[in-house]
C-alpha positions in Angstrom: 150.7 205.2 412.3 151.8 203.2 415.4 154.9 201.0 415.1 154.3 197.4 414.6 156.1 195.1 417.1 157.3 191.7 416.2 157.9 190.1 419.7 159.6 187.0 418.3 162.5 188.9 416.9 162.2 191.8 419.2 161.9 194.2 416.2 159.6 197.2 416.0 158.7 198.1 412.4 158.5 201.9 411.8 156.9 203.4 408.7 159.6 205.5 407.2 158.4 206.8 403.8 156.7 205.9 400.6 158.6 203.9 398.0 158.7 206.8 395.6 160.3 209.0 398.2 163.6 207.2 397.7 165.2 207.5 394.2 166.0 204.4 392.2 169.7 203.4 392.9 169.9 206.2 395.5 169.2 207.0 399.0 167.2 209.2 401.4 166.9 209.8 405.1 164.2 209.4 407.8 164.1 210.4 411.4 163.0 207.4 413.5 162.8 207.5 417.2 165.2 210.5 417.2 167.7 208.6 415.0 168.7 209.6 411.4 168.4 206.4 409.2 169.7 206.3 405.7 167.4 204.3 403.4 168.7 202.9 400.0 166.7 201.7 397.1 169.3 199.5 395.2 166.9 199.0 392.3 169.6 197.5 390.0 169.7 194.6 392.5 166.0 194.8 393.5 167.0 195.3 397.2 166.5 197.9 400.0 168.9 198.6 402.8 169.0 200.9 405.8 172.0 202.1 407.8 173.0 204.8 410.2 173.1 208.1 408.4 176.1 209.3 410.4 179.6 208.5 409.0 181.7 207.6 412.0 184.8 208.9 410.2 184.1 212.6 410.7 180.7 212.3 412.5 178.9 213.8 409.6 175.2 213.1 408.7 175.8 212.3 405.1 175.6 208.5 404.3 172.2 208.8 402.7 173.7 211.1 400.0 176.5 208.6 399.2 176.8 206.7 396.0 175.8 203.0 396.1 177.4 200.2 394.1 179.0 196.8 394.5 182.5 195.5 395.5 183.0 191.9 394.6 179.2 191.3 394.8 178.9 193.1 398.2 176.4 196.0 398.1 178.0 199.2 399.5 177.7 202.9 400.0 180.5 205.4 399.9 180.3 208.5 402.2 180.2 211.6 399.9 182.9 213.4 401.8 185.8 211.2 402.4 184.8 208.1 400.5 184.7 205.6 403.4 182.9 202.7 401.9 180.5 200.6 404.0 178.8 197.3 403.3 175.0 197.8 403.2 174.6 194.2 404.6 177.0 194.3 407.6 177.8 198.0 408.0 181.6 197.2 408.1 183.8 199.7 406.4 185.4 198.0 403.4 188.4 200.3 403.1 189.2 200.9 406.8 188.6 198.3 409.5 188.4 200.9 412.2 185.0 202.0 411.2 181.5 200.5 410.9 177.9 201.7 410.9 174.7 200.1 412.1 172.4 198.4 409.6 168.7 197.9 410.0 166.1 195.4 408.4 163.9 196.9 405.7 160.4 195.8 404.8 158.5 197.1 401.8 154.8 196.5 401.9 151.9 198.2 400.0 154.1 201.0 398.6 155.4 201.8 402.1 159.0 201.4 403.4 159.4 200.2 407.0 162.5 200.1 409.0 163.0 197.6 411.9 164.6 198.8 415.1 
């Protein structure tokens, strides 16, 4: 499937996976334009998120395997190796200002998950 371009917002939507490929309240990873993107199905909140898969702390491709939860209402993911915790909305590290990850828009349509780059 060809990416769908949204010229107004300069976003190109890429089909990443089927909804059922990402576990409820968990994550998975997709390779889009040579970049590993972590995708999260935060089913307890009825929300989807996408971030870089690489944790900047130790340059490990592991964020998709992290645990998701909330901190004072902010959806977050914790890197499974060293527990750096990142906002799923902004990408800012919640327990170390020196780190952040990119976040990406997610669209779910007809049982497909699309990531905007």
